[in-house]
Every structure is written in structure tokens, then in C-alpha cells.
N, C-alpha and C positions, 0 to 999 in steps of 0.2 A: 780764167784764171783764178785760184783759190789762194788769197794772202792770209799770211800768217801776220797779224800784228800784239801778239801777247806781250813780248819785249816791248813793247812801247805804251804801254800803261803807263797813268800816272795819277794822284792825286794830288789836290789842295788839300790841307790840312787848316780849319779853321781854328782861332781860340775857342776853346769850347771847354766847359765842366766833363766832358765826353771827350777830351785830347786824349787819353790814356787808352784808348779805345778806340780810335783812329789812329793813334801811332801802331798800335799792333795791326792795324789793315796795312799801314803803309809800309812793316815788317813783313806781311805775310805776299803782298805785293814786289816787294824788291828779289822773295826770295821765289816768286814762280817768276821772272826773269832771268833769275840765275837760272832755276831750273833747265828753261826753256835754252838758253844761250849754251848750258852743259849737252842739253839735245842736239842742237845743233837745228834749232827749228828756224833760227834766222839767219841761216846760212841759204850762199842761194843754191847750194847742192842739193841741200834737204827740200826745198822749193820745187825744186825739178825733179826728186825722186817721188817727191806728192803728186806733182802734175801728172807723174808717169803713171803709176798707182793707180788714180783716181782714172784717167782716159781707157785704162786695161777695162777695170769695173767697169767702167759704163758700155764697153766697145763687150762686155763679157768675155773677155778675153783670162786666161791662164795668169793669175799675178804673177807666180814663180817663174816667167818667163822677162819679166822687168825686173826681178832683185839679180841684186849684183854686188851689193855692199852692205855692212852694216847700216849705214843711213837711208839704204831703202829698207830694211828691216825695223828701225824704227820710225820711218814712216808710214810702213804697212801697219804701225803697233795703233797709230793716229788715225790711221782710217779706219780701221774697227771699234774707232769710237767718236766716229764722225755720222757724219748723217747720209754718207757712203756705203756705211757697213753693210745695210741690206741688200748689197750690190757684187759684197767680196763672199765667195764658196772657201772656207778652209776646208781644205786637204790635205792629206798624208803627204803627195808629193809637193803642197806647198810646206807644209810643214818640214818637210826632208830639205827642200832648198833651205831654210832657215838655218837646220844646223850645217849645212856644208858652207856657210857665210861663218859661221861663230857657233863656239863647243858649248857656251853658255847664253839663252836669250837675254835680252838686257831686261831690266826689271820694267823699263816704259811697254815694252813687247807682252812679255808675262802677264802683268795685271792686263793693259787694257784686251789681251787673248781671253783672261778670266771675265772680265766685263762682256765681250763677245757671247762667250759661249751661254753665261745667265742667262743672258737679253736673247740671244737668236736661238735656241737651245733645238725647240721644233723643224729649224730648216740644217741643221747640219748635217750631211747626210752622210759623214762617216765618223758615225758618233762614238765608236770603241777606242777609234786610233785617236782623232784629235783626244777623247779624256783622258788618256794613258799618257800624250804627249806632253800634257797639261800638266800633269801633277807630277812627272818627271821635273820639269823647266821650272816648277814653282820649288818644290827641292831643291837644286840646283841653285836658285836663288835665295834661298833662305826663307822663301814667301809662302810655304805650307804651312796648315793647319793641322790638326789631329783628326780631322773631319774630311782632310781630300781624297783620300782613297773611296770614301763610302761616297761623300757628295758629288766627284766630279767622275763621274760614269754614265753607263748608262740607264741604271737601276737610281740612281739619283733623288729622283724628286720620290719615288718611293719610300725611300730610307728617309728624307726629309719627315714623311709622313707618319712612319712606325714610331722617329724617335718622340716626336709634338706625341702619340697615342701613348707609347710606351710611359712618357713623364706626365700622361695625363694635365697636360697642357693646351692651352690655343696656341693653333698654329702662325698666328702672328708672335706671341711671346718668344717662341722657339728659332722660329726667324731672327726675331732682335739680340737673342741668346746667342747665337752662331754669328752676329753682326754683319748680316747680309739684308739689313731694313732697306737700305738702298736699292736693292734689286728685286724687291718684291712688283715692279711690274714688266718684270721681264717675261718671258717666255716659261724659264725654266721655274719658276716661283709658281706663277697663272697654272702651271702643268699640275705639282706640286700639290696646290690648296685644292684643287680640279679632284685629287687623287686623296685629300685628306678628307674631303668632303664625302667623298663615296664611300671609305675606309669607316667612318663615325656614322653612317646611315647604316651599317651591317650592323652596330652596338648596341642603336639606340635604343631604349624601351619601347617593346612592339606594344605598336596600337594607342600611343600616347603623345601631348602635347610636349615639341622642344624645339628650342629655339634655332638650331639648326633648319627647321623644317623651313620656318622665317626666311632665313641665308638664300636658299636654292630656289624661294620662291622668285628669285630675284632677273631679270631678263639679264642683264649680263653676263650673270651665275650658270644658268640651265642652257642658255645657248653656245656656251664657250665647247671649245672641242676640245674634247677625251682623249679621243684616237684616233686613228687614220679612221675607223668607219661611225665611231657615235660622237655625236656631243654629250657634256654632260647631262645632260637632261633624260637622254635615254637610259643612260647607268643610273638615274633616282630613281625612274619610274619602273624599272627591273627590279630595283630592289625594293621598293616600297609596295609595290604590286604584290609581291612574290610573297612578302614579310608579312602582310595584313591580314587579320581571317578573311574567310569567305563573305561571312555576315557584319554587320553593323561595323564597316569600319567608321574610327575615330574623324570629324570635321576634319580637322587637321591637316591628318594625311589624304584624306582624301581634298582637301583644297591647295595641297599640291600637286598634285595628278592635274585636277581641274587648270590650274595657273601656268603648270607646264604645255601638257597636251590638247586641252578641252574636252570635251565630249567626244568619245569616238563612235557616237551614234549617227554618223553623218557620210557620204557616198565613199568608197574607198578610193574615187578620182579626186577629189577634194584635196589640194594642195598640203593644206592642214592633216589630213590623215596621211598620207604621203610622206609627210616629213617626220612625224612622230609614230603613231602607230602600226603603219604599216613594219617599223623598225622593234614593234615588242610583239614576241611568241602570241600565237590566237588564244590558247587559256587564258591567257592574262586580260586581255583585250575582252575576253568574253566575262575574265572575273569582275572588272570595273561597269561593263552594261550593268553586270546585277545590284551594283553598289548603287547605281545610279536610278535603276528602276526604284529603288528604298528611297533614293534622294527629291524624287519626284515625287512621291506619294506622302513626303514629307511635307515637301513645298507646298501643294496642291493643298494639302489639307491643313497645313498654317494657313494659306492665304484663303483659303475658305472662311476658319473660326474667325480671323481676323475681317472678313467683309462681313460674318454675320454679326458681329458685333458693331463696326463702323456705321455699317448702316440699319442699324436697330431694327432688323432683318427678324420678328419672334420664330417665321416660321422656320428661317435658314438655325436660327441656337437650337431650337427645339431636332430638326434632323441630322443636324452634323456629328453628334457624340453616335449616332448608327452608322454613318458613314464610313465613318473613322474608324469601326471596330468593324467592319466588312472588308475592306480593303487593307488593311493591316493584318487582319485573319488569313488572307490570300498571300500574303507577303512572308508570317511566318510560317505559313507551311511550304516556303519556297515553290509554290508556285507559279509565279511571275517570270517570265521569260523575260519580256523587255516591256516598253511603256512611252508614252507620247505626250507630251502635256498641251494644248491651248488655255491659256490665259487671255480674261478679258484684259482692256487697258487698266482697269482698277486692280487688279490684283496683278500685271504685271509690275504695275509701280511700287505696291507693298515689297514683292521680290529685290526688283533693284534700289528703293532704298535700302533695305535690311542688310542683304547681301553685295559684296564687291563682283562688279561684274564677270573678273574672270574665275570665279568661285563658283556658278550658276552654270548648270549644264543647260542644252540647247533647250528652248522651248517655242513654240507658235504662238499666234493669236488669233482668238478669234475679234473680229472687226465689226460687226454690227449689235452684237446687244454687251450689257453686262454680266456673263453668263460664263463658264468657264469648265471645260470636258479634259478629261484624260481619259487615254485610251490605253487599257492594258492587254498584254500578249501572256493565255497559257499556255499549256503545253497540249491541250486539246481542244480550246475554247478562245473566243476575243470577247473584252469586255467595253462597252463604251459609258460612263459612267460621268453626271458633270454637277454641278451646282443647281442651289434654286428650283423649281421643280421639273426638272431635266429627266427622261425617263431611263431605265435602265436599259440597258440592249445587251442582250447576248448574244453570240455567233458563233457557228460551227467553224466556218473558214470564211475567210476574206477575198476577192480576188485581190492581185496584184495590183490593181489598177488604182484601191482603195487608199484616198489619202492621208489614213494616218500609219500606212508603210509607206509611205515615201520620205525618202532625205530632206534633210534640211527645212529651215524655218519656213512658215506659211505663214498667209493670212486666207482664216477660210472662216464663212460664213457660219452662225450656229446651227441653220438646216443643214448643212452641207455635213455636220460632222452626227447629226440625229436620225432626223427622219429622213432626208434627199439621202442616207448615207446607203439606209436599207432599201430604199426606193433603186439607188443604181444599184447594189449586188444583188436584191431582186430578182432586175432584169438581167442580171449572169447567172442565174441560179442560184445564188447564194445570199438570198436575204435573211434576216435575221433569224435566228431564232428562236426567241422570245424576247417581248418587250414590257415594261408597266413598269407602271407610276412607284414611289417608295410610299405607300399607306403602312402606315405604322400599325394600324387596328392588329392585334394577334400574330405580332412578328409577319406579319402576311408579307412581302415583300421579301425580309431573307429568307424565309420560309422557302419562296418562289426562287429564288433565285438558285437556293441549294440544290433544290429540286432540278431546274435546269441546267444545273452544272454537272449533278450527277448523274442525269441521261446523256448527255455529254462526256460520260468517264473520266472526272475530275474530280479527285478524291477529298470531297470537304463535307464536313459536317455544320449541323449546325451551335456545337459547341466551338468550334472552330471561329463563330461567325459573330458570336454574342459575346458581350460585358459578361463577367463572372454570377452577375445580380440576374440582368438577362435572362441569362442560360435557369439559371433555379426558376426563377419564373416561368419560361418556355417548358422545363420539364415536369411542374407542378400540373401545368394545364395538359400538355399533349404527350406526357414519357417520355421517356430517352429515346433520339432517334440513333 
């Protein structure tokens, strides 16, 4: 049994410099008592109506079957604003019964139905009918506002969004101007704000930082429901991936994509892939994989450069610029289809300290030495490149069992990714086409790498993989290739 004790409220007002304010509070409570008395809340009839309505709601019965009087309608109004509101379904037949009982619905019922409408918007199955009835009821009671026909409708949340955008104002500012602040936690305003985010994303400057990109990285935002099919995150992913350039996506844009959905280079059966990437068109997923190959290169080279200086390794510092230019040359020629990172513990720590975890792509671990590896898939060849004295390994093809082709994070030994990979592939008839150390003399290793790749029909030249100064020196010694 639910007891309504509002009519029994009382306060003791002590002597205080704040007596005027307390007196005002006392007056408010007295006024509340009068309202509840006029509403009939303190009567046995009201309590009886309330109990029947709540019982019907709990038992999933049609509420209209227990509505017989104005007191019943009044009790229903209070129920719509109570903890039991989620148990009540407002239907055309329920509102028709209210019309049969009273020509003009009470102010209490109309106001509480409006609150219910904004709070439970997504649960209302007959939204158009309920909207029209509520607009009419508010007008009959002189409770209507200039925006009622637009706000209280099936397209209401979109109207709020368009209003904010047309006025070039923040969403919260427009809601405040409409005096709807207290309804911001309801389903209606939550949906409107989601639509606002999506519409704003469509018009923000392409590939540039924007404060909205920070907002949509919040889990409670991107995980919220957008419509019957999509989460807000799906909409965000589609818009940003589609708008961004094919090459050189800005870090602020890629961070959003990574924070929401993570690296798509995982198994299609992975729960994260199913939740996010399975809902994104394949051509957009391919576009993201291209960006992440570029990101892998960037992170590998950053970690390599940091290690070369932090370890005071002069050989590493000497070799770094040439290896960097070689890999960047492949990327700039758009020859790279896919990559996979294997980082040693030191370089992994460097990346984890420099970047937020959610902004990093998937990378695996070299678990036995302080050396890192990057696997690079080209259109007609495969490369394995590494730090320190690692040889450059070039393959025509790789068997499906090659660890670098497997999904997910791995922990591998350095040998299993270099000489061990060649041995295992050779046993299957797909050993390395060529492999060699990075001898700097006369651009030896670059010349050999370019020739081997040309043999495998990869469209690459020395000019693509050397700095401008090095290429000029190469031409003076060997001529134009």
C-alpha cells in the first residue's frame, strides 16, 4: 500500500537572521498542502484510485479498464510521475477513456503527462497519437507554448537540434531558453542531444580538431542508443570515416575512431568487431586499415628513434634516418596494404606512456629481447623489418599459418619472426625471396631492396626511398635508375 503524506508536512522555524527565507519555505509548504487537498490526494477515494492504477500497472493490465472518474484520472497523472511510470503504457485507447471522463483534462494530469512524454519518449509506441492529444490538452488548459506543435511530435528531437544549429548556439543553451532544463535527463532530450552531435559532426571543418570530437569519445555518449539499429557511435564512425581524407587523417579524428571502436584488424568473430565494425560498410573499414598502417609506421619509427637516443646506441641513431625514409617511401607511394607491430617491452612502455591506451592500435610483443619488428604487407610482396641489427626480409608470398597474418595480440620470440619465419615458410615452399643486413655502403641495402621488390613487380624506385640529399648523391654515383 502506497501512503501519500504530503498533507502532513510541517516545519519548525527557529529564530534566525534567515527567518524571512524560512518563512517563505513555510508558506510554500502550506501552499503545497492546499494543492494536494484540492487535488484530493489526502482523500480515501484518491488512495483507492491510486492503489487500483498501480496494481493494474504492476500486473500489465490495461489502465483504461480501471479509470471511471476524474479522481482516477488525477491519480493516473501522479502515477505517470512516480516510480511506477515505466510500468504504464500510454495508448490512444487510454487517452480516449480520459476524454470520455472529462472534456478538459486537469492541469495536473496534463502537466504530468508532458513530463512522462519527455521522460519516456522512446517507450511510447503510439507516439504520433499521444503527441497530438497532448498538444490539444495543453492548449485547452492554456499551458501551451509557441513551440508545442514542433516540440511535441515524432520529429521533435530533430527540431530541437535544428533550432540549436540554426541559432548557432550550444544545445544546453537552447534547452535553457525553452525552459526545459529539468527534462535533460529524460529520453527525449537525450535523443535530441544525440541527433545534435551527429548533425554537428556533419558540418565541422574536415580533418581539423574540434571540441565536439572530445565529447563523442565519452563512453556514455557513443554507447547511447541512436535509433532502433544504431548506437550513436555507429553514426559517428560513419560520418568521420566517410568525411576524412584517404591519406593523412588528423590525429584528433583518428583518436575518436579508435576510442569508440578500436583497431578493426582483429577477427570478425571478436565481440568488439561484431559490435562496431560489422555495422560499418566494408569500404570504410578498409579506409581505416589504411590509416592504421600509417599509424603503425609512425609509432614504430617514434619508438625506434626514442630508443636510439635513450639507449645511447650510436649504430641505431646512424641507421634510423635511412630506415625511416624507406618505410615512409612505401607508405607515400600507397603500396602498403596492411601492417602488424611487434614491440619490445621498452618500446611498448614508451608508447603506453606517450599515448592514451584507447588511441593506440593493436600491437603484439617481442617477449625475449629488446628488439622490435614491423610486418608490412604490399600488393605483391611481404616485408619484415626490425630494429637494431635485424635483417630486412622480403617474401613473395606467406603461408596462411605465418604468425604475422594471424589476428589478435601475440607474444612471439624475435627469432620466430625473423629467421624462424623464413625456415617455417621454406618448409612449406614459401621461404624468403631475399634477406640481407642494412649495409650503408653505397646505398647497398636500399639498392638490393628496391631491385628485389621490382623483381616481385612492386612499383618502387630509389627516388621513392631516399632523402633528397641521398638521392642526389646516388645519382652522381650510379645515375638515374
